[in-house]
N, C-alpha and C positions, 0 to 999 in steps of 0.2 A: 504494500499499500503506499511504501516510500513516494511520495510526491503526485499519488493519486487526486484526484478529484471525487471528490465523492458527496451526495447531495443527501440528506438524511430528513425526511419530514416527519413532522412529530416528534422533533428533537429539543423538547424544551424541559422536557421531564422523562423519569420511566426509562425503558428501554432505549432509546432514541438519545437521550443524554446520555449513559454511560456507554452505549455504541461509539458516539461522537467522541468521547473521549480515549477511548480503547483504540480509534482509529489515528486519532491526534496523536497518541503516544508513538503509533509506529511511521509517523511521517507524513499520514495525509493531509489532503488540503480539504475541509471542511464546508460545506455550505450547509449553515443549519436554519429551518425552516417551521416554522410553526406560528400560530396566532399573536402570542406575547413577546413583544420587543424586548420589555423589560428580562422576561424568563431566558431568553435566548442571549442576550448578552451576557449573562452570568455564565450559561454553558460555554461561549464565545471565551471568557477569560479562563474556566477549565481548560479547554482544548488546546488554548494558549499557552497555559502552564503545561500541561504535559506535551509541548513540544510540535505543536503543529500550527498550521496556518487554519484562520476561522472567517468568516462573514455570516452575520446576522441577517436573514431576509424573512420580513414577518409576512407572513401566507397564509392564506383561509384555502386551505386545499379544495374545499369544495367550490371554489370560484376559478373556471377555466383561464381566465385572465391573468389570476393570480398565479398559477402554476407557471404562465407563460413567463410572467416574468420572473419567476424565481430560477428557470431556467437560463434565461437570458443572464442574472447574476451571476450565476455560477460560468458559465462561458466567459462573460466581461471578467471576472475576478481571476480564473484558474484556466483559460483555454479552451474549455470544452468539459465533459463529464465522464469519467470512466465507470462510477458507479451510482445507481440511484437505489436507494433505500426508502421503501414504500410504508412508511412506518406510523404516520398520522392513523388515527382513531379513537373512537369513543364506544364504549360499551351502554349497556342498557340492563336494568335489575328489574324486571315486573312481569307478573302474570300477563300471559294476552288478554284476557279475559277482563282484567281490572284496569287495563290502560284506558284514559280519558283522553289522552290527547294522541290521534292519529298519526299527527304531524312527525313524531319518534322515529317513525319506521321510514320518513323518507331522510331525514335529518341523518341516520346511520349509513343509508344507503348512500346518500350524497358524500360523507367523509370518509367512510370506510372502503367504499366502493369505487363511484365514480372520480373520488380524491386523491387515487390511485391511477385512475383511466387518463385523466387530465396531466398529472405529473409524467407519466409514463410517454404519451405521446408526444409533449412538446419534448421530452429528454432523448427520445430514442432516435432521431439522426444523429445526435451527437456520440449515443454510444456505441451504434453502428460503424462511426467513423475511428475509434478506439476500440472496438471488438470489447465492448463494455459487459458487464454484470448489471442486470436486474436484480434485487431482494425487494421479496414481498413480505411483511410479517402479517402473518395469518393467523391462525388459532386452531387449537384442536377442536374448537367451538365449528370453526371453517369445515373439518370434516366429521360431524356429529352434531347433530343438534342437541341443545341444553336446555332444561327449563327456564323460566323466566328470562330466558336470553333468545327470544323467537326473532326479535328485528336485528340482533348482532350478527345470529348464527347465520340469517338469511344474506346480509350482507358480506360476510366472509366468504361465504360459498360461492357468490357472486365473485366475488376476487380471486378466490382460487378457482374458479372457473376461467377467468379470464384469464389469467397467468398461465394456465396450462394450456390453452387454446394457443396464445404466443409465443410460447415457447416451440411449438411446432412449426407456428408459421417463421421463427426467425432460425429455424436449423440450415447451418451454412453461412450464416451471416456473423459469426464471429461472438454474438451477443447471446449470453446463456442467462437464463431464469432459477434464480434458486426461491423457492416458497418456502417459509419456516412457520411450523405451527407449535407455539408455546402452550403450555399449561396455565395453571394458577400461578405469576409470576409476581413477587416479592415489590410489588409498585403501590403507587394510588390510585389505579384506573379503576376499580369498583368504586372507590369513593366519589369518582368524576363520573359515575353511571349517570344515564339518565332515565328517572323513575316514571312510574304510570303517567305523571302531568307532563311529563317532557322535560321537568327540569332538573340538575344535579341534584344526586341525593347528599354530597358533601359528606356524606359518612356512609362506609361500607356495610348491609346490614349482616354480614357475617363476620365470624369469628376469625378474623386474620393473624390470630395471633396462636393457632392452632399448629402451626408448624408443619402443614402441609404445603406449602408454596416453596415453588423453588427460589433459590435468592437469584438477586438480579445478578451478581458477577457469574453464576453460573450460565444463565442463560444468556447472557453476553459472549461468553467463551464459546459456546456452541455455535452461535450465531458467526462469531469470527471463522471459527473452523469452516464451517459452511461455506463463505464467502470464501475462504483460501481455495479450498475445494473444488468451486463453483458447482457443489451439489443440487442435484435435480430438486429435492424435497427432502425435509428434514421435520421429521416429528418427535417432539420431545416426551422425556419419560416415558417410564417402563408401563405404566399405565394407558399412558396415549398409545402406544404400540401395540398394547395388549387389546384396547377397546377396538383400532381397526381390522384385527382380527377377529374380534368376535362382531364387528359388523358387518363382516363377511358370511360368516358361518353360522352364527346364532344370534342375528341383529335382535330379537325379542328380548333375550338375555342384556345384553347391552343396554336395551331401554330400561331396565328392572333398575340393573345397577345405576344408571346414569341419576334415576329417580329416587332412589335412595341415596346417593351420595348429596343431591343438591339437598335432602331435605335434611340429611344431617349439618351441612353448611352453615342451615336456617336456624339452627338452634340457639 
């Protein structure tokens, strides 16, 4: 990653922030994108302290023009784009029948799915010029539906399908596509999840101290390895891999396990 130009959406916190700092330590040039300029400036300082160069670009990925400007800024600052990490996303936590604002589904799709589409569309010519890498931070929920996450699961399924299709289209161009599927990671993403009224919950409804969440550093290390090896897909955790096996051979059993797991997390 020495001298490579890496654009990361959702870089102001969580996986995006820690991935940016780790890449900066490897000598990468970072383009940090998220809505909060103030938060991005703090991440920029961390990246520069780690030894990398960084620029902050306030970006709402749900706006295609904002995504275009983000890519233009990357080219302006570092001459092109070697890697695009589509990490920006928002979750939800509400039973479908209790949702009072159906706009939450549109917002989830616009940010989690269309945000990746817009960013990728504008970055693709530059990635092809450098035989670059597309990274999609999806979720285990993008492969298996989870209760209280209907809109989130739908957006991640859409994201996953988009990048699986694009990967085939790009065969022979030198551009690879890596889809990463984390499970529960120790971030504040669930505290920022949208509730039944479409507003951020601000506090997770689950017991985040129960010790079942993957450490953020571990998650980032797995992503970095996948990027280094330009892997096709990474399903994190043994339980996640087992879930994919059960989905193929005993899908009814998987449904019951997921239902019980989510009930236990809500206690």
